[in-house]
TIGU-309774 format. One line per 3 residues: number of its first residue (from 1); for each residue x, y, z of C-alpha. Coordinates in nm, 3 decimals. Example, Ala and Ser with C-alpha at 12.3 -4.5 7.8 and 13.67 -1.06 7.14 Angstrom:
1	1.230/-0.450/0.780 ~ 1.367/-0.106/0.714
This chain:
1	10.179/16.673/10.732 ~ 10.121/16.304/10.804 ~ 10.031/16.170/11.148
4	10.057/15.827/11.311 ~ 9.756/15.648/11.454 ~ 9.727/15.344/11.676
7	9.489/15.107/11.499 ~ 9.337/14.758/11.509 ~ 9.454/14.566/11.204
10	9.312/14.234/11.090 ~ 9.592/14.012/10.964 ~ 9.365/13.813/10.733
13	9.440/13.490/10.915 ~ 9.180/13.502/11.191 ~ 9.367/13.738/11.422
16	9.424/14.109/11.475 ~ 9.703/14.324/11.609 ~ 9.735/14.677/11.743
19	9.990/14.868/11.539 ~ 10.073/15.212/11.404 ~ 9.945/15.337/11.069
22	10.036/15.662/10.897 ~ 9.765/15.894/10.767 ~ 9.837/16.164/10.512
25	9.677/16.505/10.474 ~ 9.322/16.508/10.340 ~ 9.283/16.566/9.967
28	9.046/16.836/9.844 ~ 8.721/16.662/9.943 ~ 8.852/16.454/10.233
31	8.841/16.497/10.610 ~ 9.058/16.372/10.895 ~ 8.853/16.264/11.198
34	8.975/16.197/11.551 ~ 8.773/15.893/11.655 ~ 8.592/15.918/11.989
37	8.403/15.586/11.972 ~ 8.362/15.294/11.736 ~ 8.097/15.025/11.710
40	8.181/14.656/11.709 ~ 7.970/14.401/11.523 ~ 7.994/14.052/11.379
43	8.130/14.186/11.051 ~ 8.439/14.299/11.239 ~ 8.490/13.941/11.351
46	8.445/13.827/10.991 ~ 8.706/14.077/10.874 ~ 8.971/13.885/11.067
49	8.954/13.618/10.798 ~ 8.923/13.817/10.476 ~ 9.264/13.693/10.365
52	9.434/14.033/10.362 ~ 9.540/14.306/10.605 ~ 9.251/14.540/10.683
55	9.227/14.840/10.912 ~ 8.925/14.730/11.114 ~ 8.601/14.910/11.200
58	8.316/15.039/10.985 ~ 8.101/15.246/11.222 ~ 8.203/15.527/11.452
61	8.178/15.887/11.566 ~ 8.438/16.153/11.628 ~ 8.557/16.511/11.586
64	8.688/16.675/11.269 ~ 9.054/16.773/11.304 ~ 9.149/16.870/10.948
67	8.964/16.929/10.619 ~ 9.063/16.937/10.252 ~ 9.063/17.262/10.056
70	8.732/17.191/9.878 ~ 8.539/17.082/10.188 ~ 8.254/17.326/10.254
73	8.019/17.153/10.497 ~ 8.262/17.067/10.778 ~ 8.520/17.249/10.985
76	8.765/17.164/11.261 ~ 8.581/17.078/11.582 ~ 8.260/16.948/11.421
79	8.108/16.638/11.578 ~ 8.040/16.373/11.313 ~ 7.909/16.023/11.253
82	8.093/15.816/10.991 ~ 7.892/15.643/10.719 ~ 8.022/15.392/10.463
85	7.704/15.375/10.251 ~ 7.761/15.685/10.042 ~ 7.586/15.709/9.702
88	7.752/15.872/9.402 ~ 7.408/15.978/9.268 ~ 7.522/15.932/8.908
91	7.546/15.556/8.841 ~ 7.257/15.346/8.708 ~ 7.149/15.215/9.048
94	7.157/15.558/9.211 ~ 6.953/15.703/8.925 ~ 6.702/15.420/8.976
97	6.668/15.513/9.343 ~ 6.882/15.226/9.470 ~ 7.144/15.438/9.642
100	7.209/15.157/9.891 ~ 7.373/14.952/9.614 ~ 7.562/15.232/9.443
103	7.779/15.083/9.170 ~ 8.070/15.318/9.234 ~ 8.087/15.370/9.610
106	7.945/15.062/9.780 ~ 8.209/14.829/9.927 ~ 7.939/14.561/9.942
109	7.877/14.576/9.569 ~ 8.253/14.587/9.510 ~ 8.278/14.238/9.660
112	8.525/14.118/9.920 ~ 8.483/14.454/10.092 ~ 8.737/14.595/9.851
115	8.835/14.959/9.815 ~ 8.599/15.171/9.607 ~ 8.703/15.504/9.451
118	8.406/15.693/9.596 ~ 8.592/15.703/9.927 ~ 8.917/15.853/10.059
121	9.224/15.769/9.852 ~ 9.380/15.438/9.948 ~ 9.733/15.581/9.963
124	9.618/15.813/10.242 ~ 9.647/15.530/10.494 ~ 9.975/15.341/10.512
127	10.084/15.041/10.717 ~ 10.448/14.939/10.702 ~ 10.490/15.191/10.423
130	10.221/15.040/10.198 ~ 9.853/15.132/10.145 ~ 9.614/14.930/10.360
133	9.243/14.887/10.293 ~ 9.006/15.028/10.552 ~ 8.710/14.817/10.652
136	8.418/14.939/10.441 ~ 8.651/15.225/10.340 ~ 8.640/15.375/10.691
139	8.865/15.197/10.944 ~ 8.708/15.333/11.261 ~ 8.891/15.111/11.511
142	9.173/15.362/11.508 ~ 9.273/15.686/11.675 ~ 9.215/15.871/11.347
145	9.029/15.801/11.022 ~ 9.069/15.960/10.680 ~ 8.737/15.972/10.493
148	8.554/16.155/10.216 ~ 8.338/16.452/10.314 ~ 8.038/16.257/10.181
151	8.099/15.986/10.444 ~ 8.023/16.223/10.733 ~ 7.706/16.343/10.902
154	7.736/16.643/11.133 ~ 7.573/16.623/11.476 ~ 7.498/16.959/11.640
157	7.424/16.843/11.992 ~ 7.570/16.943/12.325 ~ 7.725/16.664/12.533
160	7.694/16.415/12.247 ~ 7.714/16.052/12.359 ~ 7.976/15.936/12.110
163	7.937/15.573/12.214 ~ 7.568/15.578/12.122 ~ 7.629/15.782/11.808
166	7.899/15.545/11.685 ~ 7.658/15.260/11.605 ~ 7.399/15.465/11.418
169	7.558/15.429/11.076 ~ 7.549/15.049/11.076 ~ 7.372/14.872/11.363
172	7.088/15.121/11.393 ~ 7.038/15.175/11.020 ~ 7.053/14.802/10.944
175	6.779/14.728/11.193 ~ 6.565/15.029/11.102 ~ 6.613/14.984/10.728
178	6.521/14.615/10.745 ~ 6.181/14.710/10.884 ~ 6.103/15.028/10.693
181	6.273/14.972/10.357 ~ 6.293/14.593/10.317 ~ 5.992/14.454/10.505
184	5.790/14.775/10.457 ~ 5.606/14.698/10.779 ~ 5.250/14.824/10.797
187	5.090/14.970/11.107 ~ 4.892/14.713/11.303 ~ 5.116/14.422/11.202
190	5.235/14.148/11.436 ~ 5.610/14.086/11.440 ~ 5.847/13.823/11.577
193	6.209/13.932/11.618 ~ 6.467/13.655/11.659 ~ 6.766/13.780/11.855
196	6.793/14.099/12.057 ~ 7.149/14.210/11.991 ~ 7.244/14.546/11.841
199	7.056/14.495/11.514 ~ 6.764/14.310/11.671 ~ 6.699/14.587/11.923
202	6.683/14.841/11.644 ~ 6.448/14.616/11.447 ~ 6.222/14.619/11.752
205	6.248/14.995/11.785 ~ 6.167/15.043/11.416 ~ 5.865/14.815/11.449
208	5.739/15.026/11.738 ~ 5.795/15.348/11.541 ~ 5.612/15.194/11.244
211	5.307/15.118/11.457 ~ 5.325/14.739/11.495 ~ 5.045/14.610/11.716
214	5.243/14.321/11.867 ~ 5.621/14.283/11.882 ~ 5.740/13.950/12.021
217	6.112/13.954/12.103 ~ 6.289/13.617/12.123 ~ 6.630/13.542/12.271
220	6.824/13.290/12.480 ~ 6.951/13.565/12.710 ~ 6.703/13.705/12.967
223	6.906/14.024/13.003 ~ 6.862/14.100/12.634 ~ 6.488/14.048/12.669
226	6.482/14.315/12.939 ~ 6.649/14.552/12.693 ~ 6.399/14.449/12.426
229	6.115/14.582/12.642 ~ 6.290/14.918/12.668 ~ 6.318/14.932/12.288
232	5.947/14.869/12.236 ~ 5.881/14.494/12.253 ~ 5.527/14.431/12.368
235	5.608/14.070/12.458 ~ 5.918/13.859/12.508 ~ 5.999/13.489/12.498
238	6.303/13.312/12.643 ~ 6.417/13.024/12.423 ~ 6.604/12.721/12.550
241	6.941/12.668/12.381 ~ 6.854/12.303/12.334 ~ 6.575/12.395/12.091
244	6.774/12.304/11.781 ~ 6.631/12.451/11.463 ~ 6.389/12.652/11.682
247	6.119/12.392/11.618 ~ 5.960/12.431/11.961 ~ 5.972/12.808/11.926
250	5.795/12.791/11.591 ~ 5.513/12.583/11.741 ~ 5.474/12.819/12.035
253	5.471/13.132/11.819 ~ 5.215/12.981/11.583 ~ 4.998/12.887/11.877
256	5.019/13.236/12.025 ~ 4.942/13.419/11.703 ~ 4.665/13.178/11.607
259	4.472/13.263/11.923 ~ 4.150/13.445/11.835 ~ 4.234/13.764/12.027
262	4.592/13.875/11.981 ~ 4.644/14.180/12.196 ~ 4.965/14.351/12.297
265	5.094/14.205/12.620 ~ 4.886/13.887/12.611 ~ 5.191/13.664/12.571
268	5.323/13.757/12.913 ~ 5.682/13.868/12.948 ~ 5.768/13.548/13.139
271	5.694/13.316/12.848 ~ 5.947/13.039/12.799 ~ 5.990/12.798/12.515
274	6.142/12.468/12.624
C-alpha cells in the first residue's frame, strides 16, 4: 500500500518547494524509513540548480516502518542511519578495494547525481504521478524515504540523538575520511584546517584521533573556533574577511610553523590574522 510524504523538492531552477510525494511498498530488498532527522549541507544548496526536479537530502536518520520480503537484517522499529555510498562489491573498482567509487552504485560516479540501479527502484517514489530522482538516491528531506537494505546502518542505542546521527553518513565521514583515507595523516603531524563548519570540525576530530601533534583551526567566525576547540583543535586563528586569497594567513601560518619549537598550544587561542 502506497503512502504520501511531505518532502522538500528542488525544482532545478534555484528554488525548492514543499510538496507531497507518493512512496510505494518496498521491493524484496528495500526498506521504508520514517525520517526523524536530516542533515543539511552545501550539496543540498547545489541541488537546487541541477536542472531537474530532485527530492532533496542525502544524509539522515530514522526508524524502519516497513521491510521487503527478502530483508533479513532489519525489522520494523529499528533505528537506522542512511548511507548513499553503498558498494556492490562485484564491479572492477570494488574488487580493487575502491568501494567509495563503485561503478554500479555510486551516484557520484554516475555523474549529475543521477539514479543508479544499486539503490531503491526509481518508480518507488512518485511526484505528480511520475518517478522523481532522490538526492544521492536517498531523499532524506522528507517524512519518509524508500531505500535499499544496503543503504542502512542499524544503531542499537537507547535515547539515540537522531539529529547528531543524521550527519554521520556524509558530514562526519567526509571529514574523517579526508584525514584517514585521503591524507593518511601520521601521528605527530602538524595540521592546518581551513574552515570549521560541519566537515571542518570532523576533519579536526579525525586529526585528534589520528594523533596529530598540532591542529590549527582557522575561521572567520569566532563561535566556530570555540567549537573547534571542543572537537580537538590545539590552536585557533581568527581570520579577517578582508584577507583576500588568504595571503596574510599563509604568512602567519608559515611563521608559526617555522618557529624552532612548535608545541601544542603555543599559538594561543586568541591569535588573529589581519
